[in-house]
Each structure stands twice: as C-alpha cells, then as structure tokens.
C-alpha positions as CSV (number, residue, x, y, z in Angstrom):
1,M,117.9,-26.6,-43.4
2,P,115.9,-30.1,-42.5
3,K,111.9,-30.7,-43.9
4,Q,109.2,-29.9,-42.5
5,R,107.0,-32.7,-41.1
6,R,103.8,-33.7,-42.2
7,L,100.9,-33.5,-39.6
8,V,99.0,-36.2,-38.5
9,G,96.2,-36.7,-41.9
10,E,97.3,-33.7,-43.8
11,L,98.1,-36.0,-46.8
12,A,94.5,-38.0,-46.6
13,F,92.9,-34.2,-45.8
14,A,94.9,-33.3,-48.9
15,V,94.0,-36.1,-51.1
16,L,90.0,-35.6,-50.0
17,M,90.1,-32.2,-50.9
18,L,91.1,-32.7,-54.5
19,A,88.5,-35.6,-54.9
20,L,85.9,-33.1,-53.6
21,S,87.1,-30.7,-55.9
22,L,86.8,-32.8,-59.0
23,V,83.4,-33.8,-57.8
24,I,82.3,-30.2,-57.1
25,G,83.8,-29.0,-60.4
26,Y,81.8,-32.1,-62.2
27,L,78.5,-31.4,-60.6
28,A,79.2,-27.7,-62.0
29,Y,79.9,-28.8,-65.5
30,Q,76.2,-30.7,-65.2
31,I,74.3,-27.0,-65.1
32,S,75.3,-26.0,-68.4
33,G,78.7,-26.5,-69.4
34,F,80.5,-23.8,-70.2
35,S,78.4,-22.5,-72.3
36,S,78.9,-18.6,-71.6
37,I,80.6,-16.9,-68.6
38,N,76.9,-15.4,-67.9
39,S,75.4,-18.8,-67.8
40,A,74.3,-20.6,-64.2
41,G,77.0,-22.8,-64.2
42,A,80.3,-20.8,-64.7
43,F,80.7,-19.3,-60.7
44,P,80.3,-23.1,-59.3
45,L,82.5,-24.1,-61.7
46,G,85.2,-21.1,-61.5
47,V,85.0,-22.0,-57.6
48,S,85.8,-25.4,-58.2
49,L,88.5,-24.7,-60.6
50,I,90.2,-22.7,-57.7
51,M,88.9,-24.9,-55.3
52,L,91.2,-28.0,-57.2
53,L,94.3,-25.8,-58.2
54,S,94.5,-25.0,-54.0
55,A,93.7,-28.8,-53.4
56,L,96.6,-29.9,-55.7
57,W,99.2,-27.2,-54.0
58,F,98.0,-28.8,-50.7
59,V,99.1,-32.5,-51.7
60,I,102.3,-31.5,-53.5
61,E,103.2,-29.5,-50.3
62,A,102.4,-32.8,-48.5
63,I,103.9,-35.2,-50.4
64,A,107.4,-32.8,-50.3
65,R,107.1,-33.0,-46.5
66,Q,108.2,-36.1,-44.1
67,P,105.9,-38.1,-42.7
68,A,104.1,-37.6,-39.3
69,E,105.9,-39.4,-36.6
70,A,103.0,-40.9,-35.0
71,T,102.0,-43.7,-37.3
72,G,98.9,-46.4,-36.6
73,L,96.6,-46.3,-33.4
74,A,98.6,-43.6,-32.1
75,A,98.4,-41.0,-35.1
76,L,94.8,-41.9,-35.2
77,R,94.5,-40.7,-31.4
78,Q,96.2,-37.6,-31.8
79,F,94.7,-36.5,-35.2
80,C,91.4,-37.1,-33.0
81,R,92.5,-35.0,-30.3
82,E,93.7,-32.3,-31.9
83,H,90.6,-32.0,-35.1
84,F,87.8,-33.2,-32.7
85,P,88.1,-31.2,-29.6
86,P,84.9,-30.8,-27.6
87,Q,83.9,-27.5,-29.2
88,V,83.8,-29.1,-32.6
89,L,81.9,-31.9,-31.3
90,G,79.5,-29.7,-29.6
91,F,79.0,-27.8,-33.0
92,L,78.5,-30.7,-35.2
93,G,75.7,-31.8,-33.0
94,L,74.1,-28.3,-33.2
95,A,74.5,-28.7,-36.9
96,V,73.1,-31.9,-37.1
97,A,70.1,-30.7,-35.0
98,Y,69.3,-27.8,-37.3
99,L,69.5,-29.7,-40.4
100,V,66.6,-31.9,-39.0
101,G,65.0,-29.3,-37.5
102,M,64.4,-27.6,-40.8
103,N,62.3,-29.9,-42.3
104,W,59.8,-29.2,-38.6
105,L,60.1,-25.6,-38.1
106,S,60.9,-24.3,-41.8
107,F,64.3,-22.2,-42.7
108,Y,63.4,-19.3,-40.1
109,P,62.8,-20.6,-37.1
110,S,65.5,-23.5,-37.5
111,T,68.2,-20.8,-38.2
112,A,67.0,-18.2,-35.3
113,L,67.5,-21.5,-32.9
114,F,70.5,-22.5,-34.3
115,L,72.2,-19.0,-34.5
116,I,71.2,-18.0,-30.5
117,A,72.1,-22.0,-30.0
118,S,75.5,-21.9,-31.7
119,M,76.6,-18.4,-30.0
120,V,75.7,-19.2,-26.7
121,Y,77.2,-23.0,-26.9
122,L,80.2,-21.5,-28.3
123,R,80.9,-18.1,-26.3
124,K,79.6,-20.1,-23.4
125,G,76.9,-17.2,-22.2
126,G,75.4,-13.9,-23.9
127,V,71.5,-14.8,-24.2
128,L,71.1,-11.5,-25.3
129,I,73.6,-10.6,-27.3
130,A,73.2,-14.0,-29.2
131,A,69.3,-13.7,-29.6
132,A,70.5,-9.4,-31.3
133,V,72.7,-10.8,-33.7
134,T,70.3,-13.3,-34.7
135,V,67.6,-10.8,-35.0
136,L,69.6,-8.9,-37.6
137,T,71.2,-11.6,-39.2
138,I,67.4,-13.3,-40.1
139,L,66.2,-9.8,-40.9
140,L,69.0,-9.3,-43.5
141,V,69.1,-12.9,-45.0
142,Y,64.7,-12.4,-45.6
143,L,65.9,-8.9,-47.2
144,L,68.2,-9.9,-49.5
145,F,66.4,-13.1,-50.7
146,T,63.3,-11.7,-50.8
147,L,64.4,-8.3,-52.2
148,V,67.9,-8.6,-54.2
149,F,66.9,-12.0,-55.4
150,S,63.3,-12.6,-55.3
151,V,63.4,-15.8,-53.9
152,Y,61.3,-17.0,-50.9
153,L,62.8,-19.0,-48.2
154,P,59.8,-21.5,-47.0
C-alpha cells in the first residue's frame, strides 16, 4: 500500500505548532512554575503539554508521508488557494477590526459589533438572529465574568 502524500505546507504547519507549544509551555511555566496542581500556571502548563504531544504527533505523521507533488511557486499558490479562501480573509479582517475597535469602544460594544458582523458575513444575512444570539452571548459573558469570576470587563 503506497504512503499517503503530504499536503502542501503540512510539515511547516506541524513544525510551527510544535514551536508554538514550546513557547506556550515556557510562558505557562513562568506564571508560577509547577509548585502545585492548584497553582495559577498548572492549567496552562497542562494545556501546553497536550498541545506539545499533539504537535509532536503531527510532525511525526507529516515526516512519514511522501512529500507533496507541488513545489516552489506552484506550492505557494496551491497553499493560498486552499487555506485562504475569501471567507477566511474576510473574517480575518473582521477580527483585526475587532481587536483595534476594542481600544476605542471597550469590550462589550466591540464584541457585540464583532459577533453581529461575523454572523451576518459568514451566514450571508440573518441580522435579527445574529442580534438575538449576540445579546444572549453578551449577557452570558457578563453574568459569567461578573458573578462567577468576579471580574469586571472594561
């Protein structure tokens, strides 16, 4: 049985995820080390360990496959066509606008605008449903952070 072909960019992505998991693990360890299971850094450290093991698995799997057929500029074009369709680029623009807008509008209004715009953009309509889901989501976030975590978001 022939080996499966690697997707264009698959190995690079797997290596990037491995590096990112190491950085996240380092940052999680910097929070409080691993002084106890209840420490502030314990959960992020556990998540980074799971991410590290997963990324290592993906790197090993990618190396075991045959290289992709496309190379050079053709591989780059194929990668961009497959991984950056117009919907992804549009949503990326909305996400950047959300992050920039959060400084001006504060958390709740910018989140509400982002959620409505995202749902309308990705579903191509449905403003009333998007607004209703946004109101419920913002209310849930407010209650969760205010009552459960006692954290007031700006």
